[in-house]
N, CA, C, O and CB atoms as a CASP TS submission, in Angstrom:
PFRMAT TS
TARGET T0000
AUTHOR 0000-0000-0000
METHOD Language model
MODEL 1
PARENT N/A
ATOM      1  N   UNK     1     -24.966  80.619  53.556  1.00  0.00           N
ATOM      2  CA  UNK     1     -24.224  81.741  54.090  1.00  0.00           C
ATOM      3  C   UNK     1     -23.185  82.240  53.091  1.00  0.00           C
ATOM      4  O   UNK     1     -23.067  83.446  52.876  1.00  0.00           O
ATOM      5  CB  UNK     1     -23.557  81.353  55.397  1.00  0.00           C
ATOM      6  N   UNK     2     -22.416  81.309  52.467  1.00  0.00           N
ATOM      7  CA  UNK     2     -21.423  81.737  51.483  1.00  0.00           C
ATOM      8  C   UNK     2     -22.080  82.331  50.246  1.00  0.00           C
ATOM      9  O   UNK     2     -21.574  83.292  49.666  1.00  0.00           O
ATOM     10  CB  UNK     2     -20.535  80.566  51.085  1.00  0.00           C
ATOM     11  N   UNK     3     -23.202  81.758  49.847  1.00  0.00           N
ATOM     12  CA  UNK     3     -23.911  82.290  48.687  1.00  0.00           C
ATOM     13  C   UNK     3     -24.343  83.727  48.945  1.00  0.00           C
ATOM     14  O   UNK     3     -24.224  84.569  48.054  1.00  0.00           O
ATOM     15  CB  UNK     3     -25.133  81.416  48.350  1.00  0.00           C
ATOM     16  N   UNK     4     -24.835  84.026  50.128  1.00  0.00           N
ATOM     17  CA  UNK     4     -25.250  85.392  50.467  1.00  0.00           C
ATOM     18  C   UNK     4     -24.069  86.358  50.387  1.00  0.00           C
ATOM     19  O   UNK     4     -24.218  87.480  49.904  1.00  0.00           O
ATOM     20  CB  UNK     4     -25.869  85.431  51.877  1.00  0.00           C
ATOM     21  N   UNK     5     -22.907  85.930  50.854  1.00  0.00           N
ATOM     22  CA  UNK     5     -21.712  86.774  50.790  1.00  0.00           C
ATOM     23  C   UNK     5     -21.301  86.986  49.341  1.00  0.00           C
ATOM     24  O   UNK     5     -20.994  88.108  48.938  1.00  0.00           O
ATOM     25  CB  UNK     5     -20.550  86.146  51.591  1.00  0.00           C
ATOM     26  N   UNK     6     -21.293  85.908  48.551  1.00  0.00           N
ATOM     27  CA  UNK     6     -20.939  86.015  47.135  1.00  0.00           C
ATOM     28  C   UNK     6     -21.879  86.985  46.425  1.00  0.00           C
ATOM     29  O   UNK     6     -21.443  87.780  45.592  1.00  0.00           O
ATOM     30  CB  UNK     6     -20.987  84.630  46.457  1.00  0.00           C
ATOM     31  N   UNK     7     -23.162  86.918  46.753  1.00  0.00           N
ATOM     32  CA  UNK     7     -24.126  87.820  46.120  1.00  0.00           C
ATOM     33  C   UNK     7     -23.939  89.255  46.584  1.00  0.00           C
ATOM     34  O   UNK     7     -24.053  90.176  45.775  1.00  0.00           O
ATOM     35  CB  UNK     7     -25.547  87.365  46.413  1.00  0.00           C
ATOM     36  N   UNK     8     -23.655  89.473  47.862  1.00  0.00           N
ATOM     37  CA  UNK     8     -23.403  90.826  48.360  1.00  0.00           C
ATOM     38  C   UNK     8     -22.185  91.443  47.671  1.00  0.00           C
ATOM     39  O   UNK     8     -22.186  92.630  47.345  1.00  0.00           O
ATOM     40  CB  UNK     8     -23.197  90.806  49.885  1.00  0.00           C
ATOM     41  N   UNK     9     -21.148  90.631  47.453  1.00  0.00           N
ATOM     42  CA  UNK     9     -19.916  91.114  46.820  1.00  0.00           C
ATOM     43  C   UNK     9     -19.982  91.089  45.301  1.00  0.00           C
ATOM     44  O   UNK     9     -19.169  91.733  44.638  1.00  0.00           O
ATOM     45  CB  UNK     9     -18.745  90.287  47.281  1.00  0.00           C
ATOM     46  N   UNK    10     -20.941  90.355  44.740  1.00  0.00           N
ATOM     47  CA  UNK    10     -21.044  90.086  43.302  1.00  0.00           C
ATOM     48  C   UNK    10     -19.736  89.497  42.772  1.00  0.00           C
ATOM     49  O   UNK    10     -19.268  89.841  41.686  1.00  0.00           O
ATOM     50  CB  UNK    10     -21.400  91.380  42.531  1.00  0.00           C
ATOM     51  N   UNK    11     -19.166  88.601  43.575  1.00  0.00           N
ATOM     52  CA  UNK    11     -17.946  87.879  43.222  1.00  0.00           C
ATOM     53  C   UNK    11     -18.008  86.494  43.841  1.00  0.00           C
ATOM     54  O   UNK    11     -18.664  86.299  44.864  1.00  0.00           O
ATOM     55  CB  UNK    11     -16.675  88.644  43.698  1.00  0.00           C
ATOM     56  N   UNK    12     -17.329  85.529  43.227  1.00  0.00           N
ATOM     57  CA  UNK    12     -17.277  84.193  43.823  1.00  0.00           C
ATOM     58  C   UNK    12     -16.490  84.189  45.128  1.00  0.00           C
ATOM     59  O   UNK    12     -15.631  85.040  45.360  1.00  0.00           O
ATOM     60  CB  UNK    12     -16.659  83.203  42.844  1.00  0.00           C
ATOM     61  N   UNK    13     -16.804  83.215  45.969  1.00  0.00           N
ATOM     62  CA  UNK    13     -16.084  82.971  47.206  1.00  0.00           C
ATOM     63  C   UNK    13     -15.381  81.628  47.044  1.00  0.00           C
ATOM     64  O   UNK    13     -16.016  80.638  46.679  1.00  0.00           O
ATOM     65  CB  UNK    13     -17.046  82.985  48.459  1.00  0.00           C
ATOM     66  N   UNK    14     -14.080  81.585  47.311  1.00  0.00           N
ATOM     67  CA  UNK    14     -13.320  80.342  47.208  1.00  0.00           C
ATOM     68  C   UNK    14     -13.131  79.705  48.566  1.00  0.00           C
ATOM     69  O   UNK    14     -12.833  80.382  49.550  1.00  0.00           O
ATOM     70  CB  UNK    14     -11.969  80.593  46.560  1.00  0.00           C
ATOM     71  N   UNK    15     -13.308  78.387  48.610  1.00  0.00           N
ATOM     72  CA  UNK    15     -13.109  77.628  49.841  1.00  0.00           C
ATOM     73  C   UNK    15     -12.152  76.487  49.518  1.00  0.00           C
ATOM     74  O   UNK    15     -12.416  75.689  48.618  1.00  0.00           O
ATOM     75  CB  UNK    15     -14.475  77.091  50.424  1.00  0.00           C
ATOM     76  N   UNK    16     -11.037  76.405  50.252  1.00  0.00           N
ATOM     77  CA  UNK    16     -10.055  75.356  50.040  1.00  0.00           C
ATOM     78  C   UNK    16     -10.074  74.407  51.223  1.00  0.00           C
ATOM     79  O   UNK    16      -9.969  74.836  52.371  1.00  0.00           O
ATOM     80  CB  UNK    16      -8.645  75.947  49.835  1.00  0.00           C
ATOM     81  N   UNK    17     -10.210  73.104  50.943  1.00  0.00           N
ATOM     82  CA  UNK    17     -10.262  72.094  52.003  1.00  0.00           C
ATOM     83  C   UNK    17      -9.200  71.028  51.762  1.00  0.00           C
ATOM     84  O   UNK    17      -9.025  70.551  50.641  1.00  0.00           O
ATOM     85  CB  UNK    17     -11.667  71.448  52.077  1.00  0.00           C
ATOM     86  N   UNK    18      -8.498  70.663  52.825  1.00  0.00           N
ATOM     87  CA  UNK    18      -7.496  69.606  52.735  1.00  0.00           C
ATOM     88  C   UNK    18      -8.176  68.266  52.513  1.00  0.00           C
ATOM     89  O   UNK    18      -9.247  67.993  53.054  1.00  0.00           O
ATOM     90  CB  UNK    18      -6.626  69.564  54.004  1.00  0.00           C
ATOM     91  N   UNK    19      -7.524  67.433  51.700  1.00  0.00           N
ATOM     92  CA  UNK    19      -7.996  66.064  51.458  1.00  0.00           C
ATOM     93  C   UNK    19      -6.797  65.144  51.630  1.00  0.00           C
ATOM     94  O   UNK    19      -5.655  65.600  51.671  1.00  0.00           O
ATOM     95  CB  UNK    19      -8.645  65.906  50.019  1.00  0.00           C
ATOM     96  N   UNK    20      -7.057  63.871  51.728  1.00  0.00           N
ATOM     97  CA  UNK    20      -5.978  62.916  51.904  1.00  0.00           C
ATOM     98  C   UNK    20      -4.927  62.991  50.810  1.00  0.00           C
ATOM     99  O   UNK    20      -3.745  62.759  51.060  1.00  0.00           O
ATOM    100  CB  UNK    20      -6.533  61.537  51.963  1.00  0.00           C
ATOM    101  N   UNK    21      -5.360  63.316  49.597  1.00  0.00           N
ATOM    102  CA  UNK    21      -4.445  63.364  48.458  1.00  0.00           C
ATOM    103  C   UNK    21      -4.065  64.788  48.056  1.00  0.00           C
ATOM    104  O   UNK    21      -3.610  65.001  46.932  1.00  0.00           O
ATOM    105  CB  UNK    21      -5.064  62.658  47.279  1.00  0.00           C
ATOM    106  N   UNK    22      -4.237  65.744  48.921  1.00  0.00           N
ATOM    107  CA  UNK    22      -3.914  67.139  48.620  1.00  0.00           C
ATOM    108  C   UNK    22      -4.997  68.050  49.148  1.00  0.00           C
ATOM    109  O   UNK    22      -5.295  68.055  50.343  1.00  0.00           O
ATOM    110  CB  UNK    22      -3.734  67.347  47.112  1.00  0.00           C
ATOM    111  N   UNK    23      -5.581  68.819  48.257  1.00  0.00           N
ATOM    112  CA  UNK    23      -6.667  69.704  48.659  1.00  0.00           C
ATOM    113  C   UNK    23      -7.596  69.933  47.476  1.00  0.00           C
ATOM    114  O   UNK    23      -7.267  69.621  46.331  1.00  0.00           O
ATOM    115  CB  UNK    23      -6.117  71.050  49.193  1.00  0.00           C
ATOM    116  N   UNK    24      -8.755  70.481  47.780  1.00  0.00           N
ATOM    117  CA  UNK    24      -9.722  70.809  46.741  1.00  0.00           C
ATOM    118  C   UNK    24     -10.272  72.195  47.040  1.00  0.00           C
ATOM    119  O   UNK    24     -10.625  72.508  48.177  1.00  0.00           O
ATOM    120  CB  UNK    24     -10.870  69.743  46.665  1.00  0.00           C
ATOM    121  N   UNK    25     -10.339  73.014  46.006  1.00  0.00           N
ATOM    122  CA  UNK    25     -10.889  74.357  46.142  1.00  0.00           C
ATOM    123  C   UNK    25     -12.209  74.411  45.397  1.00  0.00           C
ATOM    124  O   UNK    25     -12.304  73.968  44.252  1.00  0.00           O
ATOM    125  CB  UNK    25      -9.900  75.434  45.608  1.00  0.00           C
ATOM    126  N   UNK    26     -13.213  74.949  46.038  1.00  0.00           N
ATOM    127  CA  UNK    26     -14.536  75.097  45.445  1.00  0.00           C
ATOM    128  C   UNK    26     -14.895  76.573  45.476  1.00  0.00           C
ATOM    129  O   UNK    26     -14.609  77.274  46.447  1.00  0.00           O
ATOM    130  CB  UNK    26     -15.605  74.237  46.199  1.00  0.00           C
ATOM    131  N   UNK    27     -15.527  77.039  44.401  1.00  0.00           N
ATOM    132  CA  UNK    27     -15.971  78.426  44.335  1.00  0.00           C
ATOM    133  C   UNK    27     -17.485  78.470  44.340  1.00  0.00           C
ATOM    134  O   UNK    27     -18.148  77.726  43.616  1.00  0.00           O
ATOM    135  CB  UNK    27     -15.412  79.130  43.082  1.00  0.00           C
ATOM    136  N   UNK    28     -18.020  79.346  45.163  1.00  0.00           N
ATOM    137  CA  UNK    28     -19.461  79.590  45.229  1.00  0.00           C
ATOM    138  C   UNK    28     -19.678  80.940  44.550  1.00  0.00           C
ATOM    139  O   UNK    28     -19.219  81.973  45.037  1.00  0.00           O
ATOM    140  CB  UNK    28     -20.015  79.578  46.735  1.00  0.00           C
ATOM    141  N   UNK    29     -20.385  80.916  43.418  1.00  0.00           N
ATOM    142  CA  UNK    29     -20.633  82.144  42.660  1.00  0.00           C
ATOM    143  C   UNK    29     -22.022  82.681  42.985  1.00  0.00           C
ATOM    144  O   UNK    29     -22.888  81.934  43.439  1.00  0.00           O
ATOM    145  CB  UNK    29     -20.493  81.890  41.139  1.00  0.00           C
ATOM    146  N   UNK    30     -22.237  83.968  42.755  1.00  0.00           N
ATOM    147  CA  UNK    30     -23.584  84.519  42.921  1.00  0.00           C
ATOM    148  C   UNK    30     -24.588  83.726  42.075  1.00  0.00           C
ATOM    149  O   UNK    30     -24.242  83.216  41.009  1.00  0.00           O
ATOM    150  CB  UNK    30     -23.612  86.022  42.529  1.00  0.00           C
ATOM    151  N   UNK    31     -25.806  83.629  42.549  1.00  0.00           N
ATOM    152  CA  UNK    31     -26.835  82.830  41.872  1.00  0.00           C
ATOM    153  C   UNK    31     -27.074  83.276  40.440  1.00  0.00           C
ATOM    154  O   UNK    31     -27.466  82.466  39.600  1.00  0.00           O
ATOM    155  CB  UNK    31     -28.134  82.900  42.640  1.00  0.00           C
ATOM    156  N   UNK    32     -26.847  84.534  40.150  1.00  0.00           N
ATOM    157  CA  UNK    32     -27.102  85.039  38.797  1.00  0.00           C
ATOM    158  C   UNK    32     -25.992  84.675  37.808  1.00  0.00           C
ATOM    159  O   UNK    32     -26.168  84.855  36.603  1.00  0.00           O
ATOM    160  CB  UNK    32     -27.269  86.544  38.835  1.00  0.00           C
ATOM    161  N   UNK    33     -24.861  84.171  38.289  1.00  0.00           N
ATOM    162  CA  UNK    33     -23.741  83.841  37.412  1.00  0.00           C
ATOM    163  C   UNK    33     -23.960  82.491  36.747  1.00  0.00           C
ATOM    164  O   UNK    33     -24.441  81.551  37.379  1.00  0.00           O
ATOM    165  CB  UNK    33     -22.426  83.837  38.197  1.00  0.00           C
ATOM    166  N   UNK    34     -23.608  82.398  35.478  1.00  0.00           N
ATOM    167  CA  UNK    34     -23.635  81.120  34.771  1.00  0.00           C
ATOM    168  C   UNK    34     -22.316  80.389  35.032  1.00  0.00           C
ATOM    169  O   UNK    34     -21.350  80.982  35.513  1.00  0.00           O
ATOM    170  CB  UNK    34     -23.868  81.327  33.235  1.00  0.00           C
ATOM    171  N   UNK    35     -22.291  79.111  34.712  1.00  0.00           N
ATOM    172  CA  UNK    35     -21.050  78.349  34.824  1.00  0.00           C
ATOM    173  C   UNK    35     -19.960  78.918  33.943  1.00  0.00           C
ATOM    174  O   UNK    35     -18.788  78.916  34.319  1.00  0.00           O
ATOM    175  CB  UNK    35     -21.290  76.900  34.468  1.00  0.00           C
ATOM    176  N   UNK    36     -20.340  79.409  32.767  1.00  0.00           N
ATOM    177  CA  UNK    36     -19.374  80.001  31.845  1.00  0.00           C
ATOM    178  C   UNK    36     -18.761  81.276  32.422  1.00  0.00           C
ATOM    179  O   UNK    36     -17.566  81.527  32.259  1.00  0.00           O
ATOM    180  CB  UNK    36     -20.041  80.302  30.502  1.00  0.00           C
ATOM    181  N   UNK    37     -19.584  82.077  33.096  1.00  0.00           N
ATOM    182  CA  UNK    37     -19.055  83.303  33.698  1.00  0.00           C
ATOM    183  C   UNK    37     -18.058  82.963  34.802  1.00  0.00           C
ATOM    184  O   UNK    37     -17.014  83.606  34.914  1.00  0.00           O
ATOM    185  CB  UNK    37     -20.202  84.174  34.260  1.00  0.00           C
ATOM    186  N   UNK    38     -18.374  81.955  35.617  1.00  0.00           N
ATOM    187  CA  UNK    38     -17.448  81.544  36.670  1.00  0.00           C
ATOM    188  C   UNK    38     -16.150  81.016  36.063  1.00  0.00           C
ATOM    189  O   UNK    38     -15.067  81.344  36.548  1.00  0.00           O
ATOM    190  CB  UNK    38     -18.092  80.472  37.570  1.00  0.00           C
ATOM    191  N   UNK    39     -16.243  80.208  35.013  1.00  0.00           N
ATOM    192  CA  UNK    39     -15.033  79.701  34.353  1.00  0.00           C
ATOM    193  C   UNK    39     -14.178  80.843  33.826  1.00  0.00           C
ATOM    194  O   UNK    39     -12.953  80.801  33.946  1.00  0.00           O
ATOM    195  CB  UNK    39     -15.402  78.753  33.205  1.00  0.00           C
ATOM    196  N   UNK    40     -14.797  81.853  33.249  1.00  0.00           N
ATOM    197  CA  UNK    40     -14.053  83.007  32.739  1.00  0.00           C
ATOM    198  C   UNK    40     -13.375  83.760  33.879  1.00  0.00           C
ATOM    199  O   UNK    40     -12.227  84.189  33.756  1.00  0.00           O
ATOM    200  CB  UNK    40     -14.988  83.952  31.962  1.00  0.00           C
ATOM    201  N   UNK    41     -14.098  83.917  34.991  1.00  0.00           N
ATOM    202  CA  UNK    41     -13.544  84.606  36.156  1.00  0.00           C
ATOM    203  C   UNK    41     -12.319  83.858  36.682  1.00  0.00           C
ATOM    204  O   UNK    41     -11.288  84.464  36.973  1.00  0.00           O
ATOM    205  CB  UNK    41     -14.610  84.742  37.266  1.00  0.00           C
ATOM    206  N   UNK    42     -12.443  82.549  36.799  1.00  0.00           N
ATOM    207  CA  UNK    42     -11.320  81.734  37.270  1.00  0.00           C
ATOM    208  C   UNK    42     -10.175  81.784  36.266  1.00  0.00           C
ATOM    209  O   UNK    42      -9.013  81.914  36.653  1.00  0.00           O
ATOM    210  CB  UNK    42     -11.765  80.273  37.502  1.00  0.00           C
ATOM    211  N   UNK    43     -10.498  81.680  34.972  1.00  0.00           N
ATOM    212  CA  UNK    43      -9.466  81.721  33.932  1.00  0.00           C
ATOM    213  C   UNK    43      -8.670  83.026  33.954  1.00  0.00           C
ATOM    214  O   UNK    43      -7.457  83.022  33.748  1.00  0.00           O
ATOM    215  CB  UNK    43     -10.102  81.534  32.562  1.00  0.00           C
ATOM    216  N   UNK    44      -9.352  84.129  34.203  1.00  0.00           N
ATOM    217  CA  UNK    44      -8.675  85.427  34.246  1.00  0.00           C
ATOM    218  C   UNK    44      -7.739  85.539  35.449  1.00  0.00           C
ATOM    219  O   UNK    44      -6.806  86.342  35.442  1.00  0.00           O
ATOM    220  CB  UNK    44      -9.704  86.555  34.283  1.00  0.00           C
ATOM    221  N   UNK    45      -7.990  84.735  36.477  1.00  0.00           N
ATOM    222  CA  UNK    45      -7.191  84.787  37.706  1.00  0.00           C
ATOM    223  C   UNK    45      -6.406  83.490  37.946  1.00  0.00           C
ATOM    224  O   UNK    45      -5.974  83.214  39.066  1.00  0.00           O
ATOM    225  CB  UNK    45      -8.097  85.067  38.902  1.00  0.00           C
ATOM    226  N   UNK    46      -6.234  82.716  36.903  1.00  0.00           N
ATOM    227  CA  UNK    46      -5.621  81.393  36.994  1.00  0.00           C
ATOM    228  C   UNK    46      -4.275  81.426  37.736  1.00  0.00           C
ATOM    229  O   UNK    46      -4.055  80.644  38.660  1.00  0.00           O
ATOM    230  CB  UNK    46      -5.426  80.818  35.595  1.00  0.00           C
ATOM    231  N   UNK    47      -3.403  82.310  37.338  1.00  0.00           N
ATOM    232  CA  UNK    47      -2.058  82.359  37.944  1.00  0.00           C
ATOM    233  C   UNK    47      -2.136  82.731  39.422  1.00  0.00           C
ATOM    234  O   UNK    47      -1.469  82.113  40.252  1.00  0.00           O
ATOM    235  CB  UNK    47      -1.162  83.372  37.195  1.00  0.00           C
ATOM    236  N   UNK    48      -2.950  83.741  39.759  1.00  0.00           N
ATOM    237  CA  UNK    48      -3.115  84.139  41.170  1.00  0.00           C
ATOM    238  C   UNK    48      -3.651  82.983  42.007  1.00  0.00           C
ATOM    239  O   UNK    48      -3.185  82.739  43.120  1.00  0.00           O
ATOM    240  CB  UNK    48      -4.064  85.351  41.283  1.00  0.00           C
ATOM    241  N   UNK    49      -4.633  82.276  41.459  1.00  0.00           N
ATOM    242  CA  UNK    49      -5.247  81.176  42.197  1.00  0.00           C
ATOM    243  C   UNK    49      -4.264  80.029  42.402  1.00  0.00           C
ATOM    244  O   UNK    49      -4.235  79.420  43.472  1.00  0.00           O
ATOM    245  CB  UNK    49      -6.489  80.674  41.466  1.00  0.00           C
ATOM    246  N   UNK    50      -3.455  79.730  41.380  1.00  0.00           N
ATOM    247  CA  UNK    50      -2.449  78.676  41.558  1.00  0.00           C
ATOM    248  C   UNK    50      -1.398  79.084  42.582  1.00  0.00           C
ATOM    249  O   UNK    50      -0.926  78.250  43.355  1.00  0.00           O
ATOM    250  CB  UNK    50      -1.775  78.347  40.220  1.00  0.00           C
ATOM    251  N   UNK    51      -1.032  80.355  42.591  1.00  0.00           N
ATOM    252  CA  UNK    51      -0.069  80.823  43.595  1.00  0.00           C
ATOM    253  C   UNK    51      -0.631  80.645  45.007  1.00  0.00           C
ATOM    254  O   UNK    51       0.105  80.298  45.931  1.00  0.00           O
ATOM    255  CB  UNK    51       0.291  82.306  43.350  1.00  0.00           C
ATOM    256  N   UNK    52      -1.918  80.881  45.168  1.00  0.00           N
ATOM    257  CA  UNK    52      -2.540  80.796  46.489  1.00  0.00           C
ATOM    258  C   UNK    52      -2.879  79.371  46.900  1.00  0.00           C
ATOM    259  O   UNK    52      -2.706  79.002  48.061  1.00  0.00           O
ATOM    260  CB  UNK    52      -3.788  81.630  46.517  1.00  0.00           C
ATOM    261  N   UNK    53      -3.369  78.554  45.937  1.00  0.00           N
ATOM    262  CA  UNK    53      -3.913  77.241  46.291  1.00  0.00           C
ATOM    263  C   UNK    53      -3.158  76.059  45.699  1.00  0.00           C
ATOM    264  O   UNK    53      -3.455  74.918  46.051  1.00  0.00           O
ATOM    265  CB  UNK    53      -5.329  77.165  45.860  1.00  0.00           C
ATOM    266  N   UNK    54      -2.200  76.286  44.819  1.00  0.00           N
ATOM    267  CA  UNK    54      -1.477  75.194  44.183  1.00  0.00           C
ATOM    268  C   UNK    54      -1.988  74.934  42.778  1.00  0.00           C
ATOM    269  O   UNK    54      -2.929  75.575  42.311  1.00  0.00           O
ATOM    270  CB  UNK    54      -1.588  73.934  45.016  1.00  0.00           C
ATOM    271  N   UNK    55      -1.354  73.987  42.119  1.00  0.00           N
ATOM    272  CA  UNK    55      -1.649  73.686  40.721  1.00  0.00           C
ATOM    273  C   UNK    55      -3.114  73.293  40.514  1.00  0.00           C
ATOM    274  O   UNK    55      -3.690  72.541  41.301  1.00  0.00           O
ATOM    275  CB  UNK    55      -0.741  72.570  40.228  1.00  0.00           C
ATOM    276  N   UNK    56      -3.690  73.811  39.455  1.00  0.00           N
ATOM    277  CA  UNK    56      -5.056  73.447  39.082  1.00  0.00           C
ATOM    278  C   UNK    56      -4.974  72.219  38.188  1.00  0.00           C
ATOM    279  O   UNK    56      -4.378  72.268  37.112  1.00  0.00           O
ATOM    280  CB  UNK    56      -5.799  74.633  38.358  1.00  0.00           C
ATOM    281  N   UNK    57      -5.569  71.121  38.628  1.00  0.00           N
ATOM    282  CA  UNK    57      -5.507  69.892  37.843  1.00  0.00           C
ATOM    283  C   UNK    57      -6.775  69.657  37.034  1.00  0.00           C
ATOM    284  O   UNK    57      -6.740  68.957  36.022  1.00  0.00           O
ATOM    285  CB  UNK    57      -5.258  68.711  38.750  1.00  0.00           C
ATOM    286  N   UNK    58      -7.885  70.227  37.462  1.00  0.00           N
ATOM    287  CA  UNK    58      -9.151  70.073  36.744  1.00  0.00           C
ATOM    288  C   UNK    58     -10.103  71.155  37.202  1.00  0.00           C
ATOM    289  O   UNK    58      -9.973  71.703  38.297  1.00  0.00           O
ATOM    290  CB  UNK    58      -9.767  68.663  36.972  1.00  0.00           C
ATOM    291  N   UNK    59     -11.068  71.453  36.338  1.00  0.00           N
ATOM    292  CA  UNK    59     -12.084  72.418  36.717  1.00  0.00           C
ATOM    293  C   UNK    59     -13.424  71.895  36.234  1.00  0.00           C
ATOM    294  O   UNK    59     -13.599  71.569  35.060  1.00  0.00           O
ATOM    295  CB  UNK    59     -11.781  73.832  36.131  1.00  0.00           C
ATOM    296  N   UNK    60     -14.365  71.821  37.163  1.00  0.00           N
ATOM    297  CA  UNK    60     -15.726  71.405  36.843  1.00  0.00           C
ATOM    298  C   UNK    60     -16.663  72.481  37.337  1.00  0.00           C
ATOM    299  O   UNK    60     -16.392  73.150  38.334  1.00  0.00           O
ATOM    300  CB  UNK    60     -16.074  70.021  37.474  1.00  0.00           C
ATOM    301  N   UNK    61     -17.759  72.641  36.637  1.00  0.00           N
ATOM    302  CA  UNK    61     -18.777  73.562  37.142  1.00  0.00           C
ATOM    303  C   UNK    61     -20.086  72.811  37.269  1.00  0.00           C
ATOM    304  O   UNK    61     -20.377  71.883  36.515  1.00  0.00           O
ATOM    305  CB  UNK    61     -18.936  74.801  36.213  1.00  0.00           C
ATOM    306  N   UNK    62     -20.847  73.231  38.224  1.00  0.00           N
ATOM    307  CA  UNK    62     -22.187  72.688  38.425  1.00  0.00           C
ATOM    308  C   UNK    62     -23.156  73.849  38.294  1.00  0.00           C
ATOM    309  O   UNK    62     -22.844  74.959  38.725  1.00  0.00           O
ATOM    310  CB  UNK    62     -22.331  71.966  39.823  1.00  0.00           C
ATOM    311  N   UNK    63     -24.316  73.620  37.712  1.00  0.00           N
ATOM    312  CA  UNK    63     -25.278  74.717  37.606  1.00  0.00           C
ATOM    313  C   UNK    63     -25.649  75.229  38.984  1.00  0.00           C
ATOM    314  O   UNK    63     -25.807  74.457  39.930  1.00  0.00           O
ATOM    315  CB  UNK    63     -26.535  74.267  36.850  1.00  0.00           C
ATOM    316  N   UNK    64     -25.787  76.543  39.084  1.00  0.00           N
ATOM    317  CA  UNK    64     -26.206  77.090  40.373  1.00  0.00           C
ATOM    318  C   UNK    64     -27.707  76.896  40.541  1.00  0.00           C
ATOM    319  O   UNK    64     -28.411  76.539  39.596  1.00  0.00           O
ATOM    320  CB  UNK    64     -25.832  78.592  40.488  1.00  0.00           C
ATOM    321  N   UNK    65     -28.177  77.133  41.742  1.00  0.00           N
ATOM    322  CA  UNK    65     -29.603  76.897  42.044  1.00  0.00           C
ATOM    323  C   UNK    65     -30.526  77.721  41.164  1.00  0.00           C
ATOM    324  O   UNK    65     -31.561  77.230  40.713  1.00  0.00           O
ATOM    325  CB  UNK    65     -29.889  77.210  43.503  1.00  0.00           C
ATOM    326  N   UNK    66     -30.158  78.969  40.919  1.00  0.00           N
ATOM    327  CA  UNK    66     -31.025  79.831  40.105  1.00  0.00           C
ATOM    328  C   UNK    66     -31.137  79.277  38.694  1.00  0.00           C
ATOM    329  O   UNK    66     -32.222  79.284  38.113  1.00  0.00           O
ATOM    330  CB  UNK    66     -30.485  81.279  40.069  1.00  0.00           C
ATOM    331  N   UNK    67     -30.038  78.799  38.138  1.00  0.00           N
ATOM    332  CA  UNK    67     -30.080  78.234  36.786  1.00  0.00           C
ATOM    333  C   UNK    67     -30.915  76.960  36.766  1.00  0.00           C
ATOM    334  O   UNK    67     -31.668  76.731  35.820  1.00  0.00           O
ATOM    335  CB  UNK    67     -28.657  77.945  36.273  1.00  0.00           C
ATOM    336  N   UNK    68     -30.791  76.129  37.796  1.00  0.00           N
ATOM    337  CA  UNK    68     -31.592  74.898  37.848  1.00  0.00           C
ATOM    338  C   UNK    68     -33.071  75.223  37.936  1.00  0.00           C
ATOM    339  O   UNK    68     -33.893  74.565  37.298  1.00  0.00           O
ATOM    340  CB  UNK    68     -31.175  74.027  39.042  1.00  0.00           C
ATOM    341  N   UNK    69     -33.419  76.243  38.730  1.00  0.00           N
ATOM    342  CA  UNK    69     -34.829  76.634  38.849  1.00  0.00           C
ATOM    343  C   UNK    69     -35.371  77.142  37.516  1.00  0.00           C
ATOM    344  O   UNK    69     -36.498  76.815  37.142  1.00  0.00           O
ATOM    345  CB  UNK    69     -34.998  77.715  39.931  1.00  0.00           C
ATOM    346  N   UNK    70     -34.578  77.938  36.798  1.00  0.00           N
ATOM    347  CA  UNK    70     -35.032  78.470  35.510  1.00  0.00           C
ATOM    348  C   UNK    70     -35.306  77.333  34.531  1.00  0.00           C
ATOM    349  O   UNK    70     -36.302  77.363  33.808  1.00  0.00           O
ATOM    350  CB  UNK    70     -33.986  79.440  34.923  1.00  0.00           C
ATOM    351  N   UNK    71     -34.425  76.327  34.503  1.00  0.00           N
ATOM    352  CA  UNK    71     -34.595  75.204  33.574  1.00  0.00           C
ATOM    353  C   UNK    71     -35.746  74.312  33.957  1.00  0.00           C
ATOM    354  O   UNK    71     -36.342  73.687  33.080  1.00  0.00           O
ATOM    355  CB  UNK    71     -33.335  74.387  33.504  1.00  0.00           C
ATOM    356  N   UNK    72     -36.089  74.224  35.231  1.00  0.00           N
ATOM    357  CA  UNK    72     -37.135  73.294  35.674  1.00  0.00           C
ATOM    358  C   UNK    72     -38.542  73.868  35.543  1.00  0.00           C
ATOM    359  O   UNK    72     -39.521  73.130  35.655  1.00  0.00           O
ATOM    360  CB  UNK    72     -36.892  72.899  37.109  1.00  0.00           C
ATOM    361  N   UNK    73     -38.657  75.178  35.307  1.00  0.00           N
ATOM    362  CA  UNK    73     -39.985  75.778  35.160  1.00  0.00           C
ATOM    363  C   UNK    73     -40.545  75.453  33.787  1.00  0.00           C
ATOM    364  O   UNK    73     -39.823  75.504  32.792  1.00  0.00           O
ATOM    365  CB  UNK    73     -39.930  77.309  35.373  1.00  0.00           C
ATOM    366  N   UNK    74     -41.858  75.113  33.726  1.00  0.00           N
ATOM    367  CA  UNK    74     -42.472  74.783  32.428  1.00  0.00           C
ATOM    368  C   UNK    74     -42.594  75.972  31.513  1.00  0.00           C
ATOM    369  O   UNK    74     -43.089  75.841  30.393  1.00  0.00           O
ATOM    370  CB  UNK    74     -43.830  74.186  32.633  1.00  0.00           C
TER
END
């Protein structure tokens, strides 16, 4: 559902969830976006995102489904 919204908007969707030690924010990017594009998008909005969600302590990206499918095809 979030992926469909991200694709309709052609922008990532951020989801912030409370954890015992603080919170974690995850971004769902459109399937066509690479991890590098998402990192650039987050980097360009770093200050806004910290104001909204708190200090960024780490950033990891995982390949999206479309990228995994492209790599797995012979």
